N, C-alpha and C positions, 0 to 999 in steps of 0.2 A: 533474559526476560522473554516470555513467550505471549503472544496476544493471538487470540482464536476468535473468529466470528463466523456466523453461519450464512455467508454471502461472499460474492466475489467483487472486486472492485470494477468500476466502470473502465472501459478500454480508453486509452489516451485520445482515439478518435472522436469520443463523444463528450470530452471534458470540457472544452472551450468553443462552443459554435459561435458563429458571427451573426450579428444583427444585419439587416438590409443595408444599413449605411457602413458596414463593415467593421464595426466595434465588436471585440471577442468579450466574451462574457462566461462565468461558470454556468454550466448547464444545470437544470434541475436535478438530473439523475447524480451528477457531481456533488450537489449542494446535499441531497438526500444521503449519499454515501458518507459525507463528512459528518452529518448529524448522527447517523446509525453508528458509526465508528466510535464516536465519544462514549457509547454505552459500554464499549468493551476495552476501554483504555485502562489499565491498571495504575495503582498509585505510582506517582513518577519515582524513577530512580535516578538522582542526581548524577550519579557516576556515568550515566549515558549522555549527558548534555555536553561532554566534551571529550577529547581522544578519539583515537582510531576505533572504528566498529567493523564487525563482520554480520551481515544481515542474511538470513535465509527465508525466503518466501515460497510457501507451498500453496499453490491455486488449485483446488478441486472444483472442477466444472461439472454441472450436472448433465450435460450432453456432450456429444463428441463433435459439435460444430467447430469450425476452424477458429482457434483463438491463436493470435500472435502472442508468444510469451512476453516479449518485451513491451507490449502495450498497457500493462497493468501496473508497472512499478511506480510511475510517476503520481497517480493518485495515492497509493500507499504511502511512499516516501514524504511526499509534502505533507499528509496528514499526520504522519508521526512527527513531523516538525511543528506543524500548527499547534498540535496538543502538547508539545515540550516533552514528548517521549524521548526525542534525540534533539540535540541543539541545532544540527544543520545536515542536510544530506550529504555535504561535502566531507563529513566524517567517515563515511562509508569506504573502507578500503577493499571490501570484497563483498560482492552481492552475488547470492546463488538463488535462482528461481526455477522451481519445478513445476509443471502442471500435471495434473492427473484427472481422471475422470471417476466420479461417483454418482452413479445416476440418481437423480432426483435429490441430490444432498449437496449442493454447492457450498464452499466454505473456504476460508483462507486462514492459514497459520503463519505467523510472522515470529522468527526468533532473532533476537537481537543480542549480541555479546561483545565484550570488549575484544578488540582485535590483538592477537598475540605476536603480530609482526607477519609480513607477507615476504 
């Protein structure tokens, strides 16, 4: 299964800000990502709800500012679980993440397939 959308996810650093009283909550940016993501979720594939998975994420950033490659996975993986594309992110046995730059054209491409054993 391939999911592609014309934006990149928010960084882990801005998913859960804290209130003045120290309570953590989902940021507006994270909520907007979750809502936008729903528009690109294909029909569910029940075979991906269980068993080991291999996931590849290609992040295309619009500019060459610093982007820590490991700060974008959580929003993607948690949203895949939320929309029942996969059953649980602990199913993922192999995760490959690549970042690239495409001036002015951010996008994300996610490929999910059954793992053939590692």
